[in-house]
N, C-alpha and C positions, 0 to 999 in steps of 0.2 A: 272798829276804826272811829276815831273821834270825828265830830261834825265838821271841824275845821279842815281835817284831812279830806273829807268827802268834797267840800267846797273847793278846795285847792285842786283836786283831781278833775272835778267837773269843769272848772275854769281853764285849767291848763290843757285838759283833754280836748276841748273844743278848738283850742288854738293849735295844738300840734297835729290835728287831723287835717289841716289845710296844707297848701303847697309850700310850706315853710322851708327856708334855708337853715340847715343845722351844721354848725361848726363845733368841733370838739378840740379844745386846747389842752395840751399835755406838757409835761416837762420831764427831763431825764434827771438822774441823781445830781448832775452838775448845775441844774437849774436852766438848762437850755430849752427854749420853748419849741413845741411842735404843734402843727395844725393838721386836721383831717376833716373830711365831711362825714356826716352820718345820715341815715335814711331809715324810714319805716319805724318811727318811734311808737312805743306801746308802754302801758303801765304794767309794772310787776307788782309785787306785794308792797303794802304800806307806802313807804316813801321811795319806791324804786321805779326807775324808767329803764326800759330795754331799748337799745339802739343798735342798728347795724352800721358799724363804722368801717370806712375804707381803711384797710391796714394790710397792705401787701407784705409778704414775708421779707424781712431784712430792712424794712422801713422804720423810721423814727416812731411812727404811730404803732406799729406792731410791737416795738420794744417798750414803749411807754404805757400801753394799755394792758396793764397786768393788775391782778387782784391787789387791792390796798393802795393803788395809785390815786392821787388826788387829780381831778380834772375839772374843767369848766366847760359847759355846753351853752352855746348861744343859739337861740332859736328866733329867727326873724321872718316876718311875713313881708315879702318883697313889695306887695301892692300898697302897704300902709307904713312900713318900717316899724310896726309894732314888734317889740323885741323883749324876750325874757332870757335871763341868765340863770343857769342852774349850776351850783357848786356842789361837788360831792366826791365820793370815793368809789372807785371801781370795786364792786362786790364780786364779780365773776366775769370771766371771758370764756365764750363758748363758740363752737362752730355754728355757722348759720344753718337754720333748718327751714323746711318747706313753708311753715307759717310765716316766719320772718321774711322769707323771700317774697311771698305774696304781699306783705305789708310794704316792702321796699318797692316793688313794681308799681303798686297803687300810689305810693308817695311820689315816686319819680314822675308819674303821669301828671299829678297835681302840680308838682314843682315846675315842669316844663310849661304847663298851661299858664301858671302865674308869671313865669319868666317872660313869656310872650306878651303879657299885659303891660309889662314895664319896658318893653322895647328890645328885649334880647332877640336879635334877628337870626342868629345862627342857632342850631339845635342845642338847647340847654342840657339835653341828655348827655352831651359830651362831658359834662362835669361829673357824671357818674363813672367812676373808675373801676368798679368791681372789687375783687379781693376783699370780701366783707367778712367781718367777725362780729358776733353778738357781744355787746357789752351791757352788763346789768349794773346800773349806777344807783347807788344810794344817795339821794338828794339831801344835803344838809341845809342848803339855803337856796331859795328861789326869789329873784328880784326882778322888778320892772327895769328895763334898760332902754325903753323907747325914749328918744330925745325929748326933753322937756322937764317940767317940774317934778314929775314922778320918778325920774331916772334914779336908780339906786335904792328905791323903797322896796321893802319886802312885798312879794306877790300877795295880794289879798287872799285871805283864807288859808295862808300858809303859816 
């Protein structure tokens, strides 16, 4: 792996291990948008990230999250509103496994703790809807989306 890819993974890895909010944006063949949450991010091979996306059978997310689909993933830290956007293609969709479930549970704990820091008074775990599938995303572009002068710039090291 090239040095720039290592830097990219180190920088993004430290960020996604926090209690971040992750939103996955999809669209169907007609261009109609869909949104869902994702949990428990982890790096796959090279430019891949694996997410556990909420996608109940029969929902737009379940229909849109298929191999070859283009998606956008927004990762935001609630306490600072530091935000990264990942654009890419779904490489594979798989059933959730025990390792992913552990990542999801740990991420949900961090998410709830961070939500409390910004004043979410009811249990933020209510945002967790279950019905998870694993999505392996090949990232084609990663950019800063934190409000300010750096918004839209490529993520350093990418």
